N, C-alpha and C positions, 0 to 999 in steps of 0.2 A: 769140624763137619757138623756136630751136634748143635753148635752155636748158630751156624748158618740156617739149619732147618728151623730152629726156634724163631729166628729173625724173620724168615720167610712166612712162617705161620702167623706171626704177629702182624705182618704187613697185610696179609690176606684178610685177617679178622677185622682190622681197622677199615679196610676198603669195604667189606661187607656191611659193617655198622654204618658207614657213611652213606652207602647206597640205600639201606633201609630207611635211614633218617631222611634222605632226600625224597624217597618215594612217599613216605608218610606226609611230608609237607605238600607234595604235589597233588595228593589225593584229598586235600581239604575240601569241604563242600563249597560249591559256587555260591557267591553272594545272591540271595533271593532277588528275583526280578519282579517288580511291581508292574503287572501287565496293564493296569489302569494308566500308567504313565506313558504307555506306548501307543495309545489311541491316536488314530490319524484323523480325528474329528474333534470339534469343540463339544463341550458338554452343553446341552440345550438349557436355556434360561426360561423358555416359555414354550408351551405346547397348546395348540388349538385342535380340538376334535370336532369335525363337522359331520353331521348326520343328515342325509338327504333322502326323503321318502321317494320311492320310485315304483314304476311298473316295469314289466319286462317286455322287450321285443326279442323273443327267442326263448330258449330253454334254460332253466336254472342250472341244469346239469352241464351245460356247455358254456356257461358264463365266463369261465376262465380262458376259453379259447375264442369264443365268438362274441363276447360282450352282450349288450342288450339292455342294460338298465337305463331308464329315462326318467328324469325328475317329474313327479306329480306337481302341477302348478300350485303356487302359493295362493292363499286366499287372504281376506281381510280379518280373519279370526284373530282374537287376542291370545288365546291359549293353545289352540290345536294347530300348532305350526308344523309345516312340512319340511322346513329347512331350519336346523338348530345348530348352535355352536356352544361349546363349553371350553373355557380357557383356564389353564393352570400356569402359575409362575413359581419360580424358586425364590423363596424369601430366606434371608440369613437366619439361621437358628431354627427354622421351621420346615425347611424342605419344600416340597411341592404343596402349594395352597391355591385355593380358588382365586382367580384374578378378580380385582374389584370391577363390579358391573357385569360380570359373567353370569349367565344362568347357571343353576346348580344341579339340574337334572335333565335327562333326556326323557321325553314322553313319546312312547311308540305304540304301534298296533301289532298284534299277533297276525302273522300271515295265514291266509287260507289258500289252498291249492286249487287252481282252476285248470290244471293240465290234464293229461291223459296218463294212464298207468305206465310207469317207467319214464315218463317225460313231464316232470312237474313244472308248473307255471305258477309259483306262489305270488301273492300280492297282499300287502305291499312288501317290497324288500327295501333295504336301505344301503345306499353307498356311504361308506365311512372314509373320510379323508383325514389324515393326521399330518399336521403341519408343525414343524419345529423351528424355533427362532433362537439366535444366539443372544448374548447380553447387549448387543447393539441394536436388537430388534430386527435383524436381518434373517430372512427365510434361509434355512440351512439344510433342507431336505437333501440337497445334492451331496452333502458330506456323508450321507449314509449309503450313497449309491456309487459315487465316483472313486477312482483310485483303488478299486478292489474291495471297497467297503460293503458292496452289495453281497459279497460272498460270505460275510461274517455277521450280518444283521438280519434278524427276523422278529416280528412282533408275535406275541402270544396273547390269547384272549380266554379268560375263564370267568365264571360267575360265582359270586360269594354273597353271603348275607341275604339269602333269598327268603322273602316273606309274602304272605297273602296281602294283597292290597287292602281288602275290606276288613280283615280281622287283625292285621299286623302281626300275626303269629308266624314263627319260622316254618318253612316248608320242609317236610321230611325228605323229599327228593332233592339232592344237592348235585346231581350230575350235570355238568355244563352242557353236554350235548342234548339234554332234554329241554333246554331253554333257548339255545341259540345254535344256528349253523352259520359258519363263516367261510368265505372263500377269498383267497388272495387274488386280486385283480390288478396287480401292479403293472405299469406300462414302461416301455423303453422307447423313447426317452421318458424319464419320470414325470416331466412337467408338460406332457402333451396328452391328448385324449385319443383313444382307439377309434372313437366315432368320427373324428376329424380326418382319419387316414394318415396322421402324422406319427403314430406310435403303434407298437406291437404289444399285445398282452403277454407278459412274461411271468406272471405270478405263479403259475402252475409249475414252471421249470426253475424258478428262482424266487421263492416266496419271501417278501419283505414286509408287506402290510401297511405301507404308506397309503395305499388305496386298497379298500376291501369292500366286499358285499356281505351283508348280514341279514338274516331273517330271524324273527322271534317266534318261538314255538309254543309258548304258553301265555295266556292272558290273565289279567287280574293279579299280577304279581309285581313286587318290587325287588330289585337286586342291585348289587354293585358289579359293574363290568370291570374286571381287573385287566389293565393293559400294561404289558411288559415288553420292552425292547431288548432282545437278547443280543449280546456282543460276544461272539466266539473268539477265543484266542487263536484258534487254528481252523477256522471254518465254522459252518453252522449245521452240517449234516451230522447225524449220529455216527460216531466212529465205528461202532460195531456193525450196524446195518447198512451204512453208506447211504441212508435215505433221509429226507427231511421229516422232522417230527410234525404231527398234526397240530392245528392251530391252538388246541386246548391243552397240549401235553408235551412240553419239552422233556427229552429223556434225562435220566439221572446223570448219564455220562456227559451230556451237553452242559448241564448245570455245573458240574465239576470243572469243566473246561471253558468256562466263560463267565460273564458278569452281566448285570442288568444296567443298561444305560437309562432306562425309564421304568418306573414301577408306580402306577397310580390307580386309584379306584374311582370309577365314574358311576354315580347313581343313575339307575334306569327304572322307569315306571312303565310297565306294559298294561295300560289301563283298559284296553278293549281288544276285540277281535275284528278283523275285516268283515266278518259276517254280521256284526252288530249294526243295528239301524234304528231310526225313529220312524216307525211305520206311518205315523200320522203327520209327518213333516209336510208343510205346505209353504209355498213362497210368501203368501200373504197372511200367515197365521199371526194372531194377536197374543203375544207372550203373556200379557197381563191376565188373560182369561184362561190360562192353562195352569191350574193348581198343581203343586207337587204330587207326584205319583198318581196323576189322573189319567195317564195314557195306558196303553197295553202293557202287559207284564214285561215283555222284552224291551220295550222303549224305556220303561221306568228303570229297569236294572242297568241299562246302558247309561242313562243320564246320572244315576246314582254313582256309577263308577267314575264318570268324568268329574262329578262333584267331589268325590273322595280324593281323586288324584291331584286335583288342582286347588282344593280347598275353597271352592266357589259355591254359589247358590244354585238352586234349581233353574231359576230364570237365566242366570249367566251361562250355565251349561247349555241350556236349550238355544240361547241366542248365538253362542259361539259355534255350535254344530251347524246351525242354520247358515251362518256365514261361510263355513267350509263348503257346504253343499251348494250354495247359490252364488258365491263370489269367486270361486277358484278359476273359472273360465274353462277353456277347452283342454281336455286331458293331454293333448299332444303339444301344448304351448310351452312346456317347461324348457328352460335353457340349458340345463345340466345333463350331460351324457357321460358315460364311462369313456 
């Protein structure tokens, strides 16, 4: 009897040890998953950022639902362009670099508000279109929108390396929202315009940033506009608040639960304000008879800012602004709408 009890106890002990051993093996950590390998889109090989100077038909506060931006017509000016593009390409061993032949900076104007209290009407504002291309040179914006990708992608915009244009000294104020205001004006379908009636504005309810509206809030400064495309592993809303993060501040939890598909710095020069002007401007003025700093104080400061921004002479600055003013044509003749 005693021998049978010992035998039964030994059997139970062996069974218990086997169960513990099996359990330990089954609780081994899962093999880590590389979320970057699960992307449902190609990695971009080229990106073009297009900035279009516009005026508003409507309220800035309602641009995300009512639209309104309309391109200011281009002129024959050499430097003071109203439609600008910068292109970056991925180069082996170097990452994102400026594409050959691309301009290297955006030159923009600080907006002035011509609206009413509570109903701002800033001018100019800029439409910003971001276009991605694969390694075959094919436009691939659709890959960030289709197959549920719109639910996990959002561009973020911040400013860094802020300096005075004239002194080139760093600015003490480094808050992004003191320099730019950005609104998501994406459309559905992504490749149609709201103005045409073929698309709806969906940036407010589903911010992506392939199309955006931006206004600049401080003049006589240079900065880098950092553009990042967030790729969330499980969505793009903040998991705690259940809301979208503002254009300038992805939440810490978002950053932990996602990656960046794009991270580039675009140099921007805010050389003037919309309020700046050349008071003595005349269609038939003789540029050779207007010596440097011979105009009114405001005109001189404006021209000096243009000279500094573009590295050009007094005469070149005066001639270029003259072309903007007299060769742009009718304000409503621009072809680009949101």
